[in-house]
N, C-alpha and C positions, 0 to 999 in steps of 0.2 A: 511585425505582425506574426502571431503564432499560427499554429496549424488548425486551430479550432474554427476560425472563421466567424465567430460570434463576438463582435466588438465589445458589447457590454459585459459579457462573461469574461473576456480576456482582460478587460480593465480591472474587474474585481480580482481575478487571479494575480495580475501584476501587483496590485496593492498588497495582497496577502504574501506574495513571494518577497516583496520588498521588506515587509515586517520580519519574515523569516530570516532573510539575509542580514538584516540589522541586528538580529540576536545571535548570529552564528559565531562571531568572534568570542563573545562572552561564554557561549556554550562550550566551544572548543577549549577555552581557558579553564573552565570548571572541570571538565573531564581530564584534561592534561594534568592539572594540579593533583587530582585525586589518584590518577594512575601513577604519577611520580611518587606520591606518598604511600603507594601500595595499599590503598584502602578501597580500591575498586575491583569488583569482579565483573569482567566483561560479559559473563554468561548470566548474570543476575543483577537486576536493578534493586538496590536497597532503598530504604525509606527516604534517606536524604536525597538520593538521585531522583526518586519519584517526585518529591516535593519541589526540587529544582526545576524539573521539566514540566510541572503542572501548567505553567503559563507560556511555554515555549512552543512555537509552531513546528519547528524542525521539518519543514516541508520538503518533499521530494524535489530535487533540482528540476528546473524547467525542461532541460533537454531530455531527461529521463521520463518526465511526465508526458511530454509530447510524443515520445516513442510509444508509451503505453496507449495514448489516444489513437495513434496510427495503427498499432497492432490490433486494438479493439475494432477499429473500422475495417481493417483487412479481414478479420475473422467474422465480421458481421455479428459481433458478440451481443447476445441478448441477456445472458446471465454472467455477471462479473462478481468476484469476491475480492474485497480489499481487507487485508489483515494489517490493522494499525492505521486508523483514520486521522487521529490528532484533530487539528482544526478543519480538516476536510478539504485541503487544497488539492491534493491528488485526486480525491473523490470527485471533485468538480470536472476534471479532465475525463475520468471514467464515465461519469453520468452523462456528460456531453456526447461522448462517443455512442453510448447506448441510445440516447435520445435521437441522435442523427441516424443511427442504424435503423431505428424503428419508424422514422418519419415516413408517413404515408402508407405504412404497411397495415395499420389497424391492430398491430400486435403490441404487447407491453414487454418492456425489458426492465431489468432491475440490477442495481449495484448493491450487493449485500456488504455493508461496511461494519467494521468492528472497532469499538473504542472502550477502554476500561475506565478511563477517568471521567466522572460525571461533568466536570467543568468543561473539559474539552469537547465532550459530546454535545453539550449545550451550545458552545461556540460554533461547532460544526453545523448544527441544525440551522443556526442563524445564517451561516454562509451559504448553505444549500438553498434557503429561502431567498436570499439576496441574488443568487445565481439563477433562480427560477427553475431549479432542478429537483426540488424535494420529492416530487412524484416518482422519480426514477431511483430513489435511494431508500433502502431499508437499513437504517442505522441500528445496530444491535449493541446495546450498552451493557457492559459487564465482562466477565471472564470469557474469552473466546472458546475455552474448552467446554463451556456450557452453551454459548450463543451460536456456535457453529455445528451443534449436534444435528440440527435439522436444516437440510438444504434440499429444496424441491427442484427436480429436473437436472439437466446436464449443465455443467459449468464450462464456459468458453474461455475465460481469462481470469487470472489471479494476480494481484499485486501484493507482495509481502514487504512491508516496510515497518517492521516492529522489532523490539529487542530480541536478541538471538535466542533467548531461552524459550520463546513462544513459537518459533518457526516450525519446529518438528511437530508439536501438538496440532498446529494449524494444518500443515500439509497432510498429516495422517487423517484428519477429519475431511479435508477437501478432496484428496486424491481419488476416493471411490466415485466421485461425481464428475471427474474430468472426462470430457468427451474426447475421442480421437482427434488430434490436431489442436487441442487446447494448449494454451500457453500460460506458463507461470513465470513471473518476473520477481526476483528477490534482490533487494538493494544491499549494497555494502558487503558483498560476499568476498571481495578481495581484501578489503581493509581489515575485516574481522574473520579471516579465513579459518583460523584455528577454532574460533568460537562457533563456526558453522559446520564443524566436523560431522556432527550427527545428521545435519541437513544434507550434506554432500553424500553421506552414506545412504540416505534414503533415496535421493534422486539418482544416485549412481547404481542402485540395485536394479538389475534387469527385470526382476520379478514385478517391479512397480511400473514397468512399461513407460519409462521416461528417458529422454535424452537431454543432456544439458551442456552448456558452455558459458564461460564468463566473458562478458562483453567489456571492452576497455574504457568504460566510463569511470570518472573519478570515484574511488572506493570500490569499484567493481560492480557489475550488474549481471546477475545470473539469469540466463534465458533458458527455460526448460520447456520441453514439448512432450505431450502425451502421444505415444506412438501406437 
């Protein structure tokens, strides 16, 4: 039993996670072969890589996603931003947390989710509907450098699970909206540490009022707090 406590939603998540795990070995083999051939730039997804990933879930691992759910509950998060939605698996965790935080309060909470690929956005919307969480999700389709230009109100929590080239544009847009105590979680910061150099420079700059540490999850998980 996961931390969510919603058996129907957990069953949906489990099915989607199983699909993601079933694709994982093939995905690793693809990127390993390209890296060994010297045709892959870890800082930039080329057209071939984008085509390959178009039907891949690449979902955030359950342990990381559950941590995000619990952090959102602890923060009583009302406004969450997710950078890199894919098929919406991690979005379901975030939206469930917002739903549970708002339960009985009469207030509305929102997960602002971003996805560049139209096919993935369509699949994500179907998953949101299946999880009965669509009303808590504002899925913004397109280039996040455009779709995140407008964020109303203070942001409580951010999940960054996107290709490394987009993390700095994202945090630059989101950072002015982070409330004191807000948390930003960024995936795979240890596995691709050199590719995250500009991100580390941003979160490590005292002028940005952030404090950060890398948690020892597989691939590394960066936990950053607005102070």
